[in-house]
C-alpha positions as CSV (number, residue, x, y, z in Angstrom):
1,X,69.3,74.0,35.5
2,X,67.2,71.7,33.3
3,X,63.8,73.2,32.6
4,X,62.1,69.7,32.7
5,X,63.1,69.2,36.4
6,X,61.3,72.2,37.8
7,X,58.0,71.5,39.5
8,X,55.0,73.9,39.5
9,X,55.1,76.3,42.4
10,X,58.8,75.9,43.0
11,X,60.6,79.1,44.1
12,X,63.5,80.2,41.8
13,X,66.1,82.9,41.6
14,X,66.4,84.5,38.1
15,X,69.7,86.4,37.3
16,X,69.0,89.6,35.1
17,X,71.2,92.4,33.9
18,X,69.9,94.5,36.8
19,X,70.4,91.9,39.6
20,X,68.4,88.9,40.8
21,X,64.6,88.5,41.1
22,X,62.6,85.9,43.0
23,X,60.1,84.0,40.8
24,X,57.7,81.0,41.0
25,X,57.5,78.4,38.4
26,X,53.9,78.2,36.9
27,X,54.1,75.7,34.0
28,X,56.1,74.5,31.0
29,X,54.6,74.0,27.5
30,X,56.7,71.4,25.6
31,X,57.8,71.9,22.1
32,X,55.2,70.9,19.5
33,X,55.0,70.9,15.7
34,X,58.1,73.1,15.2
35,X,57.3,75.5,18.1
36,X,59.9,75.8,20.8
37,X,59.1,75.1,24.4
38,X,57.9,77.9,26.7
39,X,58.1,78.2,30.5
40,X,55.9,80.5,32.5
41,X,57.2,82.1,35.6
42,X,55.4,84.5,38.1
43,X,57.4,87.4,39.4
44,X,55.8,89.0,42.5
45,X,57.8,92.1,41.9
46,X,56.1,92.6,38.5
47,X,52.5,92.0,39.7
48,X,50.2,94.8,39.0
49,X,52.5,96.7,36.6
50,X,50.1,96.4,33.7
51,X,47.0,97.0,35.7
52,X,45.3,95.5,38.9
53,X,44.6,92.1,37.2
54,X,48.3,91.6,36.1
55,X,49.7,88.6,38.0
56,X,53.3,89.2,36.9
57,X,53.6,86.1,34.7
58,X,56.4,86.2,32.1
59,X,57.5,83.7,29.5
60,X,61.0,82.3,29.2
61,X,62.6,79.9,26.7
62,X,64.3,76.8,27.7
63,X,67.6,78.3,26.9
64,X,67.1,81.3,29.1
65,X,65.9,79.1,32.0
66,X,68.9,76.8,31.7
67,X,71.3,79.8,31.8
68,X,69.7,82.2,34.2
69,X,67.6,80.3,36.6
70,X,68.6,78.6,39.9
71,X,66.7,77.0,42.7
72,X,66.1,79.3,45.7
73,X,67.9,78.2,48.9
């Protein structure tokens, strides 16, 4: 999947070493001045793990998104 085609709020399935997780796409920050692009995904299963204000947002590179992420059916 191309990271540039994902829309904010879209439901995704992420393959991990321990199985699959459902996530929602938050936003993508494009590459600038030598920095690589970063994608932010919110995992409901991870919300609250680092305190009550933790929303479960994780960063993923374009490479990881293109290899591990699929649209939910």
